[in-house]
Legacy VTK file of the C-alpha trace (Angstrom):
# vtk DataFile Version 3.0
C-alpha trace
ASCII
DATASET POLYDATA
POINTS 369 float
-11.825 -3.132 113.193
-10.853 -3.643 109.553
-13.268 -2.288 106.935
-13.857 -4.637 104.029
-13.347 -2.979 100.649
-16.351 -2.486 98.401
-15.231 -3.867 95.045
-18.534 -3.192 93.275
-18.645 -0.333 90.794
-20.327 2.791 92.100
-22.910 4.730 90.109
-20.289 7.367 89.352
-17.851 4.737 88.107
-20.494 3.176 85.877
-21.335 6.608 84.470
-17.650 7.204 83.791
-17.397 3.814 82.074
-20.391 4.624 79.876
-18.958 7.991 78.842
-15.534 6.556 77.998
-17.017 3.601 76.116
-19.245 5.897 74.057
-16.250 8.029 73.118
-14.185 5.002 72.146
-17.048 3.514 70.148
-17.221 6.693 68.093
-13.500 7.391 67.717
-11.573 4.140 68.257
-13.128 1.348 66.216
-10.984 -1.653 65.332
-10.495 -0.681 61.700
-9.186 2.738 62.717
-6.752 1.216 65.216
-5.420 -1.238 62.626
-5.004 1.559 60.085
-3.166 3.696 62.628
-0.660 1.015 63.636
0.160 0.570 59.956
1.095 4.248 59.744
4.087 6.176 61.036
1.931 7.789 63.731
0.705 5.006 66.032
-0.473 7.326 68.814
-3.992 8.680 68.357
-3.441 12.278 69.462
-6.995 13.335 68.596
-8.394 10.627 70.865
-5.926 11.585 73.571
-7.098 15.193 73.349
-10.719 14.108 73.695
-9.957 11.901 76.698
-7.453 14.121 78.436
-8.664 17.619 77.683
-12.353 17.424 76.775
-13.208 14.813 79.428
-10.491 15.812 81.897
-9.360 12.238 82.488
-5.621 12.940 82.447
-5.928 14.551 85.869
-7.935 11.896 87.690
-5.090 11.122 90.105
-4.041 14.762 90.548
-5.536 16.623 93.555
-7.855 19.505 92.792
-5.460 21.878 94.535
-2.912 21.021 91.833
-5.261 21.442 88.901
-6.573 17.883 88.670
-9.862 16.099 89.202
-9.076 14.797 92.673
-10.462 11.353 91.911
-8.819 8.047 92.795
-7.226 4.926 91.372
-10.665 3.309 91.223
-11.809 5.785 88.592
-8.518 5.522 86.727
-8.960 1.741 86.724
-12.364 2.079 85.065
-10.844 4.232 82.333
-8.076 1.681 81.785
-10.601 -1.153 81.547
-12.289 0.622 78.667
-9.004 1.538 77.002
-8.025 -2.118 77.218
-11.315 -3.192 75.661
-10.548 -0.926 72.706
-6.738 -1.457 72.657
-6.689 2.323 72.353
-3.319 3.717 71.172
-3.118 6.503 73.753
-0.634 7.375 76.477
-2.968 7.119 79.459
-1.183 4.460 81.496
2.282 5.910 80.962
1.420 9.602 81.421
-1.770 9.888 83.500
-0.792 7.045 85.849
2.920 6.176 85.940
4.459 9.608 85.297
1.791 11.299 87.421
2.468 8.975 90.365
6.191 9.686 90.116
5.506 13.417 90.296
3.123 12.988 93.230
6.063 11.539 95.150
8.019 14.770 94.584
7.834 18.028 96.455
8.484 21.502 95.207
7.103 24.043 92.814
8.517 22.420 89.679
6.707 19.147 90.376
3.428 20.937 91.134
3.609 22.938 87.911
4.343 19.828 85.894
1.466 17.976 87.535
-0.891 20.765 86.506
0.384 20.500 82.923
-0.177 16.744 82.879
-3.629 17.130 84.420
-4.622 19.533 81.652
-3.759 16.908 79.044
-1.734 19.385 77.010
1.556 17.877 78.200
2.452 14.197 78.018
5.135 12.693 80.231
6.865 9.329 80.383
9.045 7.767 83.049
12.397 6.966 81.456
12.696 3.349 82.552
12.195 0.236 80.481
8.626 -1.020 80.180
9.609 -4.294 81.843
10.919 -2.577 85.005
9.139 -3.940 88.080
8.367 -2.211 91.382
11.344 -2.495 93.678
13.523 -3.969 90.951
16.767 -2.775 89.416
16.394 -0.491 86.417
18.733 1.424 84.171
19.663 4.950 85.245
21.613 7.574 83.330
24.741 9.405 84.468
24.683 12.880 85.884
27.897 14.675 84.996
28.625 18.362 85.231
24.961 19.240 85.638
23.799 17.365 82.535
22.501 13.843 81.832
24.261 11.215 79.756
23.257 7.658 78.867
20.737 5.461 77.105
17.522 3.813 78.243
15.824 1.199 76.066
12.188 0.126 75.696
10.652 3.295 77.138
6.920 3.086 76.456
5.290 6.036 74.664
8.539 8.016 74.696
7.910 9.194 71.131
4.781 11.040 72.250
6.260 12.488 75.455
6.876 16.207 75.867
8.630 15.564 79.179
10.752 12.640 80.326
11.150 11.910 84.032
14.684 10.590 84.312
16.178 8.699 87.286
19.876 9.490 87.422
22.885 7.843 89.002
23.148 10.529 91.683
19.843 9.314 93.147
17.765 12.241 91.914
14.826 12.397 89.502
15.045 14.960 86.707
12.491 16.397 84.288
13.784 16.799 80.745
11.702 18.569 78.119
12.235 16.750 74.853
10.946 19.665 72.780
13.520 22.088 74.188
16.778 20.277 73.595
18.565 18.464 70.767
20.505 16.577 73.455
17.699 13.991 73.693
17.260 11.481 70.888
14.213 9.204 70.771
14.652 6.260 68.403
11.617 4.012 67.822
12.152 0.310 68.419
10.260 -2.541 66.813
7.360 -3.108 69.197
5.426 -6.345 69.470
2.385 -4.311 70.524
2.090 -1.624 67.877
-0.566 0.217 69.892
1.950 0.934 72.683
5.244 1.666 70.921
8.545 1.681 72.754
11.710 3.594 71.966
15.351 3.963 72.902
16.077 7.305 74.553
19.608 8.704 74.461
20.717 11.634 76.619
23.829 13.426 75.398
24.368 16.333 77.746
20.673 17.013 78.369
19.792 19.598 80.989
17.113 18.637 83.479
15.211 20.161 86.393
15.791 18.253 89.618
12.433 17.171 91.070
13.462 15.081 94.069
16.600 13.692 95.682
14.898 10.314 96.203
14.326 8.934 92.719
14.091 5.283 93.886
11.060 6.064 96.062
9.350 8.011 93.275
10.060 5.291 90.711
8.848 2.551 93.031
5.588 4.404 93.696
5.085 4.976 89.979
5.786 1.366 89.000
3.586 -0.004 91.779
0.647 2.052 90.554
1.457 1.076 86.973
1.507 -2.631 87.820
-1.663 -2.416 89.888
-3.704 -0.501 87.340
-2.291 -2.432 84.387
-4.353 -5.318 85.745
-7.479 -3.308 84.947
-6.307 -2.787 81.384
-5.656 -6.522 81.120
-9.157 -7.104 82.486
-10.534 -4.986 79.651
-8.544 -6.979 77.097
-9.722 -10.323 78.521
-13.329 -9.195 78.832
-13.466 -8.052 75.200
-11.944 -11.331 74.030
-14.465 -13.401 75.975
-17.458 -11.265 74.975
-16.589 -11.231 71.286
-15.798 -14.954 71.232
-19.161 -15.814 72.800
-20.940 -13.541 70.328
-19.142 -15.089 67.359
-19.781 -18.662 68.479
-23.477 -17.918 68.860
-23.633 -16.705 65.253
-21.260 -19.165 63.555
-23.023 -22.320 62.428
-21.755 -25.793 61.553
-23.905 -28.820 60.845
-26.898 -26.481 60.981
-26.360 -25.508 64.613
-24.521 -22.715 66.433
-20.902 -23.627 67.145
-21.279 -22.293 70.666
-23.725 -25.084 71.399
-21.027 -27.765 71.289
-20.242 -28.970 74.783
-16.458 -28.863 74.447
-16.586 -25.178 73.529
-19.042 -24.447 76.331
-16.524 -25.840 78.813
-13.735 -23.656 77.418
-15.910 -20.554 77.552
-17.039 -21.350 81.088
-13.410 -21.644 82.187
-12.645 -18.297 80.602
-15.610 -16.698 82.351
-14.373 -17.923 85.732
-10.884 -16.593 85.011
-12.174 -13.174 83.919
-14.487 -12.918 86.939
-11.581 -13.719 89.260
-9.383 -11.190 87.459
-12.051 -8.540 87.926
-12.006 -9.142 91.680
-8.207 -9.017 91.852
-7.942 -5.888 89.686
-10.646 -4.074 91.616
-8.983 -4.985 94.902
-5.652 -3.585 93.698
-7.288 -0.357 92.499
-9.166 0.037 95.786
-6.024 -0.604 97.822
-4.102 2.004 95.832
-6.976 4.462 96.259
-7.288 4.011 100.027
-3.617 3.561 100.870
-4.363 0.210 102.462
-1.530 -1.340 104.442
-1.689 -4.420 102.242
-1.444 -2.462 98.982
1.787 -4.184 97.936
0.136 -7.567 98.417
-3.003 -6.544 96.496
-0.915 -5.233 93.598
1.274 -8.336 93.503
-1.757 -10.664 93.490
-3.482 -8.733 90.696
-0.346 -8.414 88.580
0.568 -12.078 88.989
-2.927 -13.249 88.027
-3.798 -10.756 85.280
-1.135 -11.575 82.698
-1.869 -15.288 82.185
-5.628 -14.686 82.154
-5.409 -11.954 79.507
-3.038 -14.001 77.349
-5.228 -17.106 77.630
-8.377 -15.147 76.727
-6.660 -13.609 73.695
-5.287 -16.956 72.537
-8.700 -18.578 72.861
-10.323 -15.696 70.970
-7.860 -16.095 68.121
-8.343 -19.851 67.911
-12.114 -19.987 68.399
-12.703 -17.357 65.735
-11.258 -19.889 63.302
-9.864 -18.725 59.981
-11.220 -15.177 60.266
-9.356 -14.729 63.543
-6.062 -15.303 61.738
-6.592 -12.409 59.325
-4.996 -8.981 59.686
-8.365 -7.311 59.190
-9.837 -8.957 62.298
-8.765 -7.194 65.524
-8.000 -10.415 67.461
-4.269 -10.018 66.780
-4.294 -6.561 68.397
-5.589 -8.053 71.641
-3.149 -10.954 71.600
-0.226 -8.564 71.067
-1.425 -6.214 73.805
-1.910 -9.135 76.194
1.531 -10.548 75.401
3.250 -7.172 75.746
1.392 -6.410 78.981
2.527 -9.751 80.384
6.063 -8.373 80.773
5.144 -4.749 81.527
6.054 -3.545 85.035
7.202 -7.036 85.949
6.248 -10.512 84.796
3.776 -12.747 86.612
6.766 -14.653 87.979
8.320 -11.436 89.300
5.126 -10.586 91.157
4.686 -14.116 92.534
8.222 -13.925 93.895
7.500 -10.519 95.416
4.258 -11.826 96.911
6.088 -14.754 98.526
8.392 -12.316 100.268
5.538 -10.070 101.360
3.659 -12.917 103.054
6.846 -14.622 104.291
6.315 -17.708 102.179
9.754 -19.083 101.443
10.425 -21.404 98.496
11.269 -25.027 99.287
14.956 -25.652 99.896
LINES 1 370
369 0 1 2 3 4 5 6 7 8 9 10 11 12 13 14 15 16 17 18 19 20 21 22 23 24 25 26 27 28 29 30 31 32 33 34 35 36 37 38 39 40 41 42 43 44 45 46 47 48 49 50 51 52 53 54 55 56 57 58 59 60 61 62 63 64 65 66 67 68 69 70 71 72 73 74 75 76 77 78 79 80 81 82 83 84 85 86 87 88 89 90 91 92 93 94 95 96 97 98 99 100 101 102 103 104 105 106 107 108 109 110 111 112 113 114 115 116 117 118 119 120 121 122 123 124 125 126 127 128 129 130 131 132 133 134 135 136 137 138 139 140 141 142 143 144 145 146 147 148 149 150 151 152 153 154 155 156 157 158 159 160 161 162 163 164 165 166 167 168 169 170 171 172 173 174 175 176 177 178 179 180 181 182 183 184 185 186 187 188 189 190 191 192 193 194 195 196 197 198 199 200 201 202 203 204 205 206 207 208 209 210 211 212 213 214 215 216 217 218 219 220 221 222 223 224 225 226 227 228 229 230 231 232 233 234 235 236 237 238 239 240 241 242 243 244 245 246 247 248 249 250 251 252 253 254 255 256 257 258 259 260 261 262 263 264 265 266 267 268 269 270 271 272 273 274 275 276 277 278 279 280 281 282 283 284 285 286 287 288 289 290 291 292 293 294 295 296 297 298 299 300 301 302 303 304 305 306 307 308 309 310 311 312 313 314 315 316 317 318 319 320 321 322 323 324 325 326 327 328 329 330 331 332 333 334 335 336 337 338 339 340 341 342 343 344 345 346 347 348 349 350 351 352 353 354 355 356 357 358 359 360 361 362 363 364 365 366 367 368
C-alpha cells in the first residue's frame, strides 16, 4: 500500500520558516542587498555566518553522526523558500545542498571530515560544474595528469566564496581541492546576470586534490538532482514575494480615486498568478518530500517541479515589474533583483525544456514522430 505524502508544512517547519524570516528581515533588507551587489563583495558572509553557524542550517542534510543536524530536504526547502523571498546573496544552495549531496554520495574518512566542516558552516564548498549542468547531462570535467588536475570550468556558481571545490575529473573520480592552499587554482569572476549569485571561471593548473570517490558521475548526478529539486523551493520563494508585494502595491496605488487593484483586468492577472504559485508550491513540496523520503518516483517529482518552477517564477517577476509601473523600473526598487534571480534560476541545473524531456523519458512518453 502506497503512503500518500503529506505536503503540508509541519509545526517544526513553520517554526523554522519564522526564525529564518526574522533573521532575513533584520539582516537582509532590499536596500542592503542592492548595495552589496554594487560592491566588489556580493556574498554576504556575515549573513552566511548567522545562518550556517549561529542557526546551524548548513548541516541540515548532514546526519548527526557526521556533525550535522540530521534533518531532511523538507527543512532545507523551507530555508530556500525564505532565501528566495529575500534574494539573499549567500551560498546555501551551492554549499549546503549541492556540494553536501555530492559528499554524501562518497565514502571514506576524507568525505566524512569535509561533511563535518560544511555542516559547521566554517567551510564553504562548491561543485565545479557549470551552473546550467542538469542531472544526468554531460558536463565539463578537468584532466587528471600525473596526480594533479588541469583544465577550466566556466560558470561555477559561488566559486569565489568557496574554500573547497569538488572537482569531477576525466579519470571518473571526484576530487576535493582546497582553494586556500594552492596557487594552482585561479578563480576569475564572470559577468553574472544575477548579481546575488555570482559565477566564475575556475582554472586548474597542476592542482593537487584528495580523491573522494571513484564514481564521480553518480555523486554529481545525486548533487544536481537535489539542486534541481530544491531550487524549485527557492523559485517558489521568489514567485511568492513577487505576488505578495504586487498585491500590496496595487491595493495602495490609486488612480481615478480608486485602488488600482480594484480594476477587473488586474484582478484576473493576479488571480492567474495566485493559481500558478499555489501549483508551484505543491510541486516544490512534492519534490522536497520525495528527496527526503527516497521515494521511488523521486526523479519524476524533481523533473515535474523543475519544469514547472522556472516559467512560474519568471512570469511572477515580470508581472511584478510591470504592475509596479514606473517605480518598478528603478534601480532602487528590488523588483529587478527578483527578475534577475528568476531568469538565472530558469537555466540553473537544467532548463524547463531539459526537465520536460527528462520527464517524458521517465514516464515513457515519446515525442510524436
